[in-house]
DSSP file (Angstrom, degrees, kcal/mol; ACC not computed):
  #  RESIDUE AA STRUCTURE BP1 BP2  ACC     N-H-->O    O-->H-N    N-H-->O    O-->H-N    TCO  KAPPA ALPHA  PHI   PSI    X-CA   Y-CA   Z-CA
    1    1 A M              0   0    0      0, 0.0     2,-0.5     0, 0.0    29,-0.0   0.000 360.0 360.0 360.0 -42.7  -21.0   -1.7   37.8
    2    2 A Y        -     0   0    0     30,-0.0     2,-0.1    51,-0.0    29,-0.1  -0.887 360.0-137.0-106.0 132.2  -23.7    0.5   36.3
    3    3 A S        -     0   0    0     -2,-0.5     2,-1.5    27,-0.1    30,-0.0  -0.471  26.1-104.2 -84.6 158.9  -24.0    4.1   37.4
    4    4 A A        +     0   0    0     -2,-0.1    28,-0.1    25,-0.1    -1,-0.1  -0.648  57.4 161.0 -84.1  89.2  -27.4    5.7   38.2
    5    5 A L        -     0   0    0     -2,-1.5    26,-0.1    26,-1.3    29,-0.1  -0.835  38.4-110.0-110.6 148.8  -27.8    7.8   35.1
    6    6 A P        -     0   0    0      0, 0.0    28,-0.3     0, 0.0     2,-0.2  -0.349  32.3-104.1 -75.1 157.0  -31.1    9.3   33.8
    7    7 A I        -     0   0    0     26,-0.2    16,-0.8    -2,-0.1     2,-0.3  -0.579  40.7-139.5 -73.3 143.1  -32.9    8.1   30.7
    8    8 A H  B     -A   22   0A   0     26,-1.3     2,-0.2    -2,-0.2    12,-0.1  -0.769  16.7-162.6-110.1 153.2  -32.5   10.6   27.9
    9    9 A S        -     0   0    0     12,-0.8    12,-0.3    -2,-0.3    10,-0.3  -0.713  30.9 -74.5-128.0 177.7  -35.0   11.8   25.4
   10   10 A L        -     0   0    0     -2,-0.2     2,-0.2    10,-0.1    28,-0.1  -0.520  41.5-135.8 -75.8 133.9  -35.2   13.5   22.0
   11   11 A A        -     0   0    0     -2,-0.2     2,-1.1    25,-0.2     5,-0.1  -0.604  12.7-128.7 -85.9 152.0  -34.5   17.2   21.8
   12   12 A I        +     0   0    0     -2,-0.2     2,-0.3     2,-0.0    -1,-0.0  -0.674  68.8 108.4-102.5  79.0  -36.8   19.5   19.8
   13   13 A E        -     0   0    0     -2,-1.1     3,-0.5    25,-0.2    -2,-0.1  -0.986  61.9-141.8-149.7 149.8  -34.2   21.2   17.7
   14   14 A A  S    S+     0   0    0     -2,-0.3    -2,-0.0     1,-0.2    -1,-0.0   0.484  83.1  85.7 -92.7  -2.8  -33.2   21.0   14.1
   15   15 A S  S    S-     0   0    0      1,-0.2    -1,-0.2    24,-0.1     2,-0.1   0.670  87.3-132.3 -77.9 -15.4  -29.5   21.3   14.5
   16   16 A G        +     0   0    0     -3,-0.5     2,-0.2    22,-0.3    -1,-0.2  -0.295  56.7  99.1  90.5 179.1  -28.8   17.6   15.1
   17   17 A G  S    S-     0   0    0     -2,-0.1    21,-1.8     2,-0.0     2,-0.4  -0.564  75.1 -51.2  97.9-164.5  -26.6   16.1   17.8
   18   18 A D  B     -B   37   0B   0     -2,-0.2     2,-0.4    19,-0.2    19,-0.2  -0.867  36.5-155.4-115.8 146.7  -27.7   14.5   21.1
   19   19 A Y        -     0   0    0     17,-0.9     2,-0.5    -2,-0.4    17,-0.5  -0.970   4.8-165.1-116.3 135.7  -29.9   15.8   23.9
   20   20 A Q        +     0   0    0     -2,-0.4   -12,-0.1   -12,-0.1   -10,-0.1  -0.752  33.6 132.0-125.6  86.6  -29.5   14.5   27.3
   21   21 A G        -     0   0    0     -2,-0.5   -12,-0.8   -12,-0.3    -2,-0.1  -0.941  62.1 -88.6-130.1 154.2  -32.5   15.4   29.5
   22   22 A P  B     -A    8   0A   0      0, 0.0   -14,-0.2     0, 0.0   -13,-0.0  -0.326  29.9-158.4 -65.2 143.1  -34.6   13.3   31.8
   23   23 A L  S    S-     0   0    0    -16,-0.8   -15,-0.1   -15,-0.1    57,-0.0   0.936  77.7 -22.3 -85.7 -55.9  -37.6   11.5   30.2
   24   24 A D  S    S-     0   0    0    -17,-0.1     0, 0.0     0, 0.0     0, 0.0   0.469  73.5-124.7-138.8  -6.3  -39.9   10.8   33.1
   25   25 A G  S    S+     0   0    0    -18,-0.2     0, 0.0     1,-0.1     0, 0.0   0.568  82.4 107.3  73.8   7.5  -37.8   10.8   36.3
   26   26 A T        +     0   0    0      2,-0.1    -1,-0.1   -19,-0.0     2,-0.1   0.423  41.9 120.1 -99.4   3.2  -39.0    7.3   37.2
   27   27 A N        -     0   0    0      1,-0.1     3,-0.1   -20,-0.1    51,-0.1  -0.379  56.6-134.4 -70.4 148.0  -35.8    5.4   36.5
   28   28 A L    >   -     0   0    0      1,-0.1     3,-2.1    -2,-0.1   -23,-0.1  -0.555  34.5 -77.6 -97.4 160.9  -34.2    3.6   39.4
   29   29 A P  T 3  S+     0   0    0      0, 0.0    -1,-0.1     0, 0.0   -25,-0.1  -0.346 120.9  35.8 -55.8 136.8  -30.6    3.5   40.5
   30   30 A G  T 3  S+     0   0    0      1,-0.4     2,-0.2    -3,-0.1   -26,-0.1   0.268  82.3 136.8  99.5 -10.9  -28.7    1.2   38.1
   31   31 A D    <   -     0   0    0     -3,-2.1   -26,-1.3     1,-0.1    -1,-0.4  -0.483  54.3-122.4 -69.2 138.2  -30.7    2.1   35.0
   32   32 A A        -     0   0    0     -2,-0.2     2,-0.5    44,-0.1    47,-0.1  -0.371  27.8-100.7 -77.7 161.6  -28.6    2.6   32.0
   33   33 A C        -     0   0    0    -26,-0.1     2,-0.5    -2,-0.1    14,-0.4  -0.719  30.1-155.6 -87.3 125.1  -28.5    5.8   30.1
   34   34 A L        -     0   0    0     -2,-0.5   -26,-1.3   -28,-0.3     2,-0.5  -0.890   9.1-168.6-100.6 129.9  -30.6    5.9   26.8
   35   35 A V  E     -C   45   0C   0     10,-0.7    10,-3.8    -2,-0.5     2,-0.4  -0.976   0.9-168.9-121.9 121.6  -29.4    8.5   24.3
   36   36 A L  E     -C   44   0C   0     -2,-0.5   -17,-0.9   -17,-0.5   -25,-0.2  -0.867  22.1-121.4-107.8 143.5  -31.6    9.3   21.3
   37   37 A T  B     -B   18   0B   0      6,-2.3   -19,-0.2    -2,-0.4    -1,-0.0  -0.323  14.2-127.9 -76.0 164.4  -30.4   11.3   18.3
   38   38 A T        +     0   0    0    -21,-1.8   -22,-0.3   -28,-0.1   -25,-0.2   0.176  65.4 129.0 -98.7  16.4  -32.1   14.6   17.3
   39   39 A D  S    S-     0   0    0      2,-0.2   -26,-0.1   -22,-0.1   -24,-0.1  -0.200  80.9-100.8 -61.9 162.4  -32.5   13.4   13.7
   40   40 A P  S    S+     0   0    0      0, 0.0    -1,-0.1     0, 0.0   -26,-0.0   0.853 125.6  42.4 -54.7 -33.0  -35.9   13.6   12.1
   41   41 A K  S    S-     0   0    0      2,-0.0    -2,-0.2     0, 0.0    -4,-0.1  -0.869  99.7-138.4-112.7  95.2  -36.1    9.9   12.8
   42   42 A P        -     0   0    0      0, 0.0     2,-0.4     0, 0.0    -4,-0.1  -0.231  20.9-166.4 -60.4 137.9  -34.7    9.5   16.3
   43   43 A R        -     0   0    0     42,-0.0    -6,-2.3     0, 0.0     2,-0.4  -0.933  23.5-110.9-125.2 148.8  -32.4    6.5   16.8
   44   44 A L  E     -C   36   0C   0     -2,-0.4     2,-0.6    -8,-0.2    -8,-0.2  -0.611  24.6-143.1 -77.7 132.1  -31.0    5.0   20.0
   45   45 A R  E     -C   35   0C   0    -10,-3.8     2,-1.2    -2,-0.4   -10,-0.7  -0.870  12.9-138.5 -93.4 121.5  -27.3    5.5   20.5
   46   46 A W        -     0   0    0     -2,-0.6   -12,-0.1   -12,-0.1    -2,-0.0  -0.692  23.1-158.8 -83.1  99.9  -25.8    2.3   22.1
   47   47 A T     >  -     0   0    0     -2,-1.2     4,-2.7   -14,-0.4     5,-0.2  -0.278  30.3-107.1 -70.8 164.0  -23.5    3.8   24.7
   48   48 A T  H  > S+     0   0    0      1,-0.2     4,-2.6     2,-0.2     5,-0.2   0.917 122.0  50.2 -58.2 -44.1  -20.6    1.6   26.0
   49   49 A E  H  > S+     0   0    0      2,-0.2     4,-2.0     1,-0.2    -1,-0.2   0.911 111.9  46.7 -62.5 -43.2  -22.5    1.2   29.3
   50   50 A L  H  > S+     0   0    0      2,-0.2     4,-2.2     1,-0.2    -2,-0.2   0.899 113.2  49.0 -67.1 -41.0  -25.7    0.2   27.6
   51   51 A H  H  X S+     0   0    0     -4,-2.7     4,-2.9     2,-0.2    -2,-0.2   0.906 109.5  52.1 -65.7 -41.1  -23.9   -2.3   25.3
   52   52 A E  H  X S+     0   0    0     -4,-2.6     4,-2.5     1,-0.2    -1,-0.2   0.903 110.0  49.2 -60.8 -40.3  -22.1   -3.8   28.3
   53   53 A R  H  X S+     0   0    0     -4,-2.0     4,-2.2     2,-0.2    -1,-0.2   0.897 110.7  50.6 -65.2 -40.3  -25.4   -4.3   30.0
   54   54 A F  H  X S+     0   0    0     -4,-2.2     4,-2.6     2,-0.2    -2,-0.2   0.936 111.0  48.1 -60.3 -48.9  -26.8   -5.9   26.8
   55   55 A V  H  X S+     0   0    0     -4,-2.9     4,-2.5     1,-0.2    -2,-0.2   0.898 110.4  52.0 -62.0 -41.9  -23.8   -8.3   26.6
   56   56 A D  H  X S+     0   0    0     -4,-2.5     4,-2.5     2,-0.2    -1,-0.2   0.920 111.1  47.7 -59.7 -43.7  -24.2   -9.2   30.3
   57   57 A A  H  X S+     0   0    0     -4,-2.2     4,-1.7     2,-0.2    -2,-0.2   0.922 111.7  49.3 -64.1 -44.9  -27.9  -10.0   29.7
   58   58 A V  H  <>S+     0   0    0     -4,-2.6     5,-2.6     1,-0.2    -1,-0.2   0.907 111.9  49.4 -61.6 -41.7  -27.2  -12.1   26.6
   59   59 A T  H ><5S+     0   0    0     -4,-2.5     3,-1.6     1,-0.2    -2,-0.2   0.922 109.2  51.4 -63.5 -45.0  -24.5  -14.0   28.5
   60   60 A Q  H 3<5S+     0   0    0     -4,-2.5    -1,-0.2     1,-0.3    -2,-0.2   0.826 107.7  54.6 -60.4 -31.1  -26.8  -14.7   31.4
   61   61 A L  T 3<5S-     0   0    0     -4,-1.7    -1,-0.3    -5,-0.2    -2,-0.2   0.364 128.9 -92.1 -88.8   5.1  -29.4  -16.0   29.0
   62   62 A G  T < 5S-     0   0    0     -3,-1.6    -3,-0.2    -4,-0.1     3,-0.2   0.638  76.2 -55.8  98.7  15.3  -27.1  -18.5   27.5
   63   63 A G  S >><S-     0   0    0     -5,-2.6     4,-2.2    -6,-0.2     3,-0.7  -0.260  71.8 -62.1 105.1 168.6  -25.6  -16.7   24.5
   64   64 A P  T 34 S+     0   0    0      0, 0.0    -1,-0.2     0, 0.0    30,-0.1   0.753 127.9  54.7 -65.0 -25.8  -26.8  -14.8   21.4
   65   65 A D  T 34 S+     0   0    0     -3,-0.2    -2,-0.1     1,-0.2    -3,-0.0   0.779 115.5  37.1 -80.1 -24.9  -28.4  -17.9   19.9
   66   66 A K  T <4 S+     0   0    0     -3,-0.7    -1,-0.2    -4,-0.1     2,-0.1   0.750  98.2  91.2 -95.0 -28.0  -30.6  -18.6   22.9
   67   67 A A     <  -     0   0    0     -4,-2.2    -9,-0.1    -9,-0.1    -5,-0.0  -0.404  58.2-161.0 -72.1 143.3  -31.4  -15.1   24.0
   68   68 A T     >  -     0   0    0     -2,-0.1     4,-2.6     1,-0.1     5,-0.2  -0.872  31.1-112.4-118.8 157.0  -34.5  -13.4   22.7
   69   69 A P  H  > S+     0   0    0      0, 0.0     4,-2.4     0, 0.0     5,-0.1   0.882 117.1  51.8 -55.4 -39.3  -35.3   -9.7   22.6
   70   70 A K  H  > S+     0   0    0      2,-0.2     4,-2.0     1,-0.2     5,-0.1   0.923 112.0  44.0 -65.5 -44.5  -38.1  -10.1   25.2
   71   71 A T  H  > S+     0   0    0      2,-0.2     4,-2.4     1,-0.2    -1,-0.2   0.861 113.1  52.4 -69.9 -33.8  -35.9  -12.0   27.7
   72   72 A I  H  X S+     0   0    0     -4,-2.6     4,-3.1     2,-0.2     5,-0.3   0.922 107.8  52.1 -64.9 -42.9  -33.1   -9.5   27.1
   73   73 A M  H  X S+     0   0    0     -4,-2.4     4,-2.3    -5,-0.2     5,-0.4   0.923 112.0  45.8 -59.9 -44.4  -35.4   -6.7   27.9
   74   74 A R  H  < S+     0   0    0     -4,-2.0    -1,-0.2     1,-0.2    -2,-0.2   0.917 115.1  47.0 -63.9 -43.0  -36.6   -8.3   31.1
   75   75 A T  H  < S+     0   0    0     -4,-2.4    -2,-0.2     1,-0.2    -1,-0.2   0.899 114.3  45.9 -67.9 -41.3  -33.0   -9.1   32.1
   76   76 A M  H  < S-     0   0    0     -4,-3.1    -1,-0.2    -5,-0.2    -2,-0.2   0.908  85.0-161.6 -69.7 -41.3  -31.6   -5.6   31.4
   77   77 A G     <  +     0   0    0     -4,-2.3     2,-0.6    -5,-0.3    -3,-0.1   0.865  29.0 155.2  63.1  38.5  -34.5   -3.8   33.1
   78   78 A V    >   -     0   0    0     -5,-0.4     3,-1.3   -47,-0.1    -1,-0.2  -0.877  40.2-132.0-102.4 119.8  -33.9   -0.5   31.3
   79   79 A K  T 3  S+     0   0    0     -2,-0.6     3,-0.1     1,-0.2   -45,-0.1  -0.432  89.6  25.4 -68.0 140.0  -36.9    1.8   31.0
   80   80 A G  T 3  S+     0   0    0      1,-0.3     2,-0.4    -2,-0.1    -1,-0.2   0.211  87.4 123.1  93.4 -15.6  -37.5    3.2   27.6
   81   81 A L    <   -     0   0    0     -3,-1.3    -1,-0.3    -8,-0.1     2,-0.2  -0.676  48.3-156.1 -81.3 130.2  -35.7    0.4   25.8
   82   82 A T     >  -     0   0    0     -2,-0.4     4,-2.1    -3,-0.1     5,-0.2  -0.616  29.7-113.8-107.7 164.8  -38.1   -1.2   23.2
   83   83 A L  H  > S+     0   0    0      1,-0.2     4,-3.2    -2,-0.2     5,-0.2   0.868 118.2  59.4 -59.9 -36.5  -38.2   -4.6   21.5
   84   84 A Y  H  > S+     0   0    0      2,-0.2     4,-2.0     1,-0.2    -1,-0.2   0.931 106.0  46.6 -58.1 -47.1  -37.5   -2.8   18.3
   85   85 A H  H  > S+     0   0    0      1,-0.2     4,-2.3     2,-0.2    -1,-0.2   0.926 116.0  45.3 -60.4 -45.1  -34.2   -1.5   19.7
   86   86 A L  H  X S+     0   0    0     -4,-2.1     4,-2.9     2,-0.2     5,-0.3   0.871 109.3  54.0 -71.3 -37.6  -33.3   -5.0   21.1
   87   87 A K  H  X S+     0   0    0     -4,-3.2     4,-2.1     2,-0.2    -1,-0.2   0.944 113.0  43.9 -60.0 -47.0  -34.2   -6.9   17.9
   88   88 A S  H  X S+     0   0    0     -4,-2.0     4,-2.1    -5,-0.2    -2,-0.2   0.927 116.3  45.9 -63.9 -46.4  -32.0   -4.7   15.8
   89   89 A H  H  X S+     0   0    0     -4,-2.3     4,-2.5     1,-0.2    -2,-0.2   0.890 112.0  51.1 -68.1 -38.7  -29.1   -4.8   18.3
   90   90 A L  H  X S+     0   0    0     -4,-2.9     4,-2.8     2,-0.2    -1,-0.2   0.895 109.1  51.8 -65.0 -39.6  -29.3   -8.5   18.8
   91   91 A Q  H  X S+     0   0    0     -4,-2.1     4,-2.3    -5,-0.3    -2,-0.2   0.933 112.6  44.6 -61.9 -46.1  -29.3   -9.1   15.1
   92   92 A K  H  X S+     0   0    0     -4,-2.1     4,-2.3     2,-0.2    -2,-0.2   0.887 113.0  52.1 -64.9 -38.6  -26.1   -7.0   14.6
   93   93 A Y  H  X S+     0   0    0     -4,-2.5     4,-2.3     2,-0.2    -2,-0.2   0.917 110.0  48.3 -64.2 -44.0  -24.6   -8.7   17.7
   94   94 A R  H  X S+     0   0    0     -4,-2.8     4,-2.5     2,-0.2    -2,-0.2   0.919 111.4  50.0 -62.5 -43.8  -25.2  -12.1   16.2
   95   95 A L  H  X S+     0   0    0     -4,-2.3     4,-2.6     1,-0.2    -1,-0.2   0.897 110.7  50.2 -62.0 -40.1  -23.8  -11.1   12.9
   96   96 A G  H  X S+     0   0    0     -4,-2.3     4,-2.3     2,-0.2    -1,-0.2   0.907 111.3  47.8 -64.4 -42.0  -20.7   -9.8   14.6
   97   97 A K  H  X S+     0   0    0     -4,-2.3     4,-2.4     2,-0.2    -2,-0.2   0.899 112.1  50.2 -64.6 -40.8  -20.2  -13.0   16.6
   98   98 A Q  H  X S+     0   0    0     -4,-2.5     4,-2.3     2,-0.2    -2,-0.2   0.919 111.5  47.5 -64.3 -44.5  -20.7  -15.0   13.4
   99   99 A A  H  X S+     0   0    0     -4,-2.6     4,-2.2     1,-0.2    -1,-0.2   0.898 112.1  50.3 -63.5 -40.3  -18.1  -13.0   11.5
  100  100 A N  H  X S+     0   0    0     -4,-2.3     4,-2.1     2,-0.2    -2,-0.2   0.895 109.9  50.7 -64.4 -40.4  -15.7  -13.2   14.4
  101  101 A K  H  X S+     0   0    0     -4,-2.4     4,-2.5     1,-0.2    -2,-0.2   0.910 110.1  49.8 -63.6 -42.8  -16.2  -17.0   14.5
  102  102 A E  H  X S+     0   0    0     -4,-2.3     4,-2.7     1,-0.2    -2,-0.2   0.885 109.5  51.4 -64.2 -38.8  -15.5  -17.2   10.7
  103  103 A L  H  X S+     0   0    0     -4,-2.2     4,-2.3     2,-0.2    -1,-0.2   0.909 110.3  49.2 -63.3 -41.3  -12.3  -15.2   11.1
  104  104 A T  H  X S+     0   0    0     -4,-2.1     4,-1.9     2,-0.2    -2,-0.2   0.927 112.7  46.9 -63.8 -45.1  -11.1  -17.5   13.9
  105  105 A E  H  X S+     0   0    0     -4,-2.5     4,-2.4     1,-0.2    -2,-0.2   0.907 112.3  50.7 -63.3 -41.1  -11.8  -20.5   11.8
  106  106 A N  H  X S+     0   0    0     -4,-2.7     4,-2.7     1,-0.2    -1,-0.2   0.866 108.3  51.9 -64.8 -36.2  -10.1  -19.0    8.8
  107  107 A S  H  X S+     0   0    0     -4,-2.3     4,-2.1     2,-0.2    -1,-0.2   0.866 109.5  49.9 -69.9 -34.0   -7.0  -18.1   10.9
  108  108 A K  H  X S+     0   0    0     -4,-1.9     4,-2.0     2,-0.2    -2,-0.2   0.924 112.7  47.4 -65.4 -43.4   -6.9  -21.8   12.1
  109  109 A D  H  X S+     0   0    0     -4,-2.4     4,-2.6     1,-0.2    -2,-0.2   0.903 110.8  52.3 -61.8 -41.5   -7.1  -22.8    8.4
  110  110 A A  H  X S+     0   0    0     -4,-2.7     4,-2.3     1,-0.2    -1,-0.2   0.891 108.8  48.8 -64.4 -39.9   -4.4  -20.3    7.5
  111  111 A S  H  X S+     0   0    0     -4,-2.1     4,-2.1     2,-0.2    -1,-0.2   0.877 111.7  50.1 -68.5 -35.3   -2.0  -21.6   10.1
  112  112 A C  H  X S+     0   0    0     -4,-2.0     4,-2.3     2,-0.2    -2,-0.2   0.920 110.9  49.1 -65.3 -44.0   -2.7  -25.2    8.9
  113  113 A V  H  X S+     0   0    0     -4,-2.6     4,-2.6     1,-0.2    -2,-0.2   0.894 109.5  52.7 -61.6 -40.6   -2.0  -24.1    5.3
  114  114 A A  H  X S+     0   0    0     -4,-2.3     4,-2.2     2,-0.2    -1,-0.2   0.913 108.9  49.2 -63.1 -42.2    1.2  -22.4    6.4
  115  115 A R  H  X S+     0   0    0     -4,-2.1     4,-2.2     2,-0.2    -2,-0.2   0.915 111.6  48.8 -63.2 -42.6    2.4  -25.6    8.2
  116  116 A V  H  X S+     0   0    0     -4,-2.3     4,-2.8     1,-0.2    -2,-0.2   0.904 109.4  53.3 -63.7 -41.0    1.7  -27.7    5.1
  117  117 A R  H  X S+     0   0    0     -4,-2.6     4,-2.7     1,-0.2    -1,-0.2   0.915 108.9  48.8 -60.2 -43.0    3.5  -25.1    2.9
  118  118 A I  H  X S+     0   0    0     -4,-2.2     4,-2.4     2,-0.2    -1,-0.2   0.914 112.1  48.9 -63.1 -42.4    6.6  -25.4    5.1
  119  119 A Q  H  X S+     0   0    0     -4,-2.2     4,-2.4     2,-0.2    -2,-0.2   0.909 112.4  47.7 -64.5 -41.9    6.4  -29.2    4.9
  120  120 A V  H  X S+     0   0    0     -4,-2.8     4,-2.6     2,-0.2    -2,-0.2   0.919 111.6  50.6 -64.7 -43.7    6.1  -29.1    1.1
  121  121 A T  H  X S+     0   0    0     -4,-2.7     4,-2.2     1,-0.2    -2,-0.2   0.917 112.1  47.1 -60.0 -44.3    9.0  -26.7    0.8
  122  122 A E  H  X S+     0   0    0     -4,-2.4     4,-2.4     2,-0.2    -1,-0.2   0.904 111.4  51.1 -64.8 -41.4   11.2  -28.9    3.0
  123  123 A A  H  X S+     0   0    0     -4,-2.4     4,-2.5     1,-0.2    -2,-0.2   0.904 110.7  48.9 -62.8 -41.7   10.2  -32.0    1.0
  124  124 A L  H  X S+     0   0    0     -4,-2.6     4,-2.6     2,-0.2    -1,-0.2   0.896 110.0  51.7 -64.5 -40.2   11.1  -30.3   -2.2
  125  125 A R  H  X S+     0   0    0     -4,-2.2     4,-2.0     2,-0.2    -2,-0.2   0.929 112.1  45.8 -61.7 -45.1   14.4  -29.2   -0.8
  126  126 A V  H  X S+     0   0    0     -4,-2.4     4,-2.4     2,-0.2    -2,-0.2   0.911 112.2  51.6 -64.3 -42.6   15.2  -32.7    0.2
  127  127 A Q  H  X S+     0   0    0     -4,-2.5     4,-2.5     1,-0.2    -2,-0.2   0.907 109.3  49.7 -61.8 -42.2   14.1  -34.1   -3.1
  128  128 A M  H  X S+     0   0    0     -4,-2.6     4,-2.3     2,-0.2    -1,-0.2   0.886 110.2  51.2 -63.9 -38.3   16.3  -31.6   -5.0
  129  129 A E  H  X S+     0   0    0     -4,-2.0     4,-2.2     2,-0.2    -2,-0.2   0.915 110.4  48.7 -64.7 -43.1   19.3  -32.6   -2.8
  130  130 A V  H  X S+     0   0    0     -4,-2.4     4,-2.6     1,-0.2    -2,-0.2   0.921 111.9  49.4 -62.8 -44.1   18.6  -36.3   -3.5
  131  131 A Q  H  X S+     0   0    0     -4,-2.5     4,-2.5     1,-0.2    -2,-0.2   0.892 109.1  52.5 -62.4 -39.9   18.4  -35.6   -7.3
  132  132 A R  H  X S+     0   0    0     -4,-2.3     4,-2.2     2,-0.2    -1,-0.2   0.924 111.1  46.6 -62.0 -43.9   21.6  -33.6   -7.2
  133  133 A R  H  X S+     0   0    0     -4,-2.2     4,-2.4     2,-0.2    -2,-0.2   0.909 112.1  50.2 -65.8 -41.8   23.5  -36.5   -5.5
  134  134 A L  H  X S+     0   0    0     -4,-2.6     4,-2.4     1,-0.2    -1,-0.2   0.910 109.8  51.5 -61.4 -41.2   22.1  -39.0   -8.0
  135  135 A H  H  X S+     0   0    0     -4,-2.5     4,-2.2     1,-0.2    -1,-0.2   0.908 109.2  50.2 -61.8 -42.3   23.2  -36.8  -10.8
  136  136 A E  H  X S+     0   0    0     -4,-2.2     4,-2.0     2,-0.2    -1,-0.2   0.910 110.1  50.3 -62.3 -42.2   26.7  -36.6   -9.4
  137  137 A Q  H  X S+     0   0    0     -4,-2.4     4,-1.9     1,-0.2    -2,-0.2   0.896 110.0  50.5 -64.0 -39.2   26.8  -40.4   -9.0
  138  138 A L  H  X S+     0   0    0     -4,-2.4     4,-2.6     1,-0.2     5,-0.2   0.904 108.7  51.7 -65.0 -40.1   25.7  -40.8  -12.7
  139  139 A E  H  X S+     0   0    0     -4,-2.2     4,-2.8     1,-0.2    -1,-0.2   0.891 108.7  51.1 -62.6 -39.8   28.4  -38.4  -13.8
  140  140 A V  H  < S+     0   0    0     -4,-2.0    -1,-0.2     1,-0.2    -2,-0.2   0.900 113.8  44.3 -66.0 -40.1   31.0  -40.4  -12.0
  141  141 A R  H  < S+     0   0    0     -4,-1.9    -2,-0.2     1,-0.2    -1,-0.2   0.881 118.6  42.5 -71.8 -38.9   29.9  -43.6  -13.6
  142  142 A I  H  < S+     0   0    0     -4,-2.6    -2,-0.2     1,-0.3    -3,-0.2   0.917 129.5  26.3 -75.6 -43.1   29.5  -42.1  -17.1
  143  143 A Y  S >< S+     0   0    0     -4,-2.8     3,-1.1    -5,-0.2    -1,-0.3  -0.674  71.3 163.2-118.9  73.9   32.8  -40.1  -17.0
  144  144 A P  T 3  S+     0   0    0      0, 0.0    -1,-0.1     0, 0.0    -2,-0.1   0.764  74.6  39.5 -69.1 -25.1   35.0  -42.0  -14.5
  145  145 A F  T 3         0   0    0      1,-0.2    -5,-0.1     0, 0.0    -2,-0.0  -0.013 360.0 360.0-115.1  31.4   38.3  -40.4  -15.6
  146  146 A S    <         0   0    0     -3,-1.1    -1,-0.2    -6,-0.1    -6,-0.0   0.479 360.0 360.0 -85.0 360.0   37.4  -36.8  -16.2
C-alpha cells in the first residue's frame, strides 16, 4: 500500500518550491515521503500518501477523538515526522470531521423540513378545496334560483 520513498528535506535556495532529497538514508521500506517547503519557515506538505497513512493510523486507534499525536506517531512509524506536525494535522482533521458531521445533520434537518413543507402545502390545498365547496353550498342556499 505504501511505497518505499525517501524522506525529503529542506533545500537551501531562496526561490521557493519543494526540494526532494534524502535526509539521512535510514528510512525503511514502507516509510512515507516527507516533503518540506523551501520557505523561510519550512512547513510539512501533507502528501496524499502521508495523509492516507495518517487516516489509517487514526482509524486503528479508534477515531480522531481517541487518537493522540504520540500514539499516531508510533502507529505511523514515519521518520522525521514530529509531534508538532501531528498535533496540527490532527486538529485540522478533527475540525474537518466535525464540520462534515454538522453538514450531515443539517442535511437530515433540511430533508425533514422539506417533508413538513410538502405536508403543510398539501394540507393548505385540501383546506382551500373544502372552503371552496362550503362557499358553493352557501351560495346555493342563499340564492337557490339564480
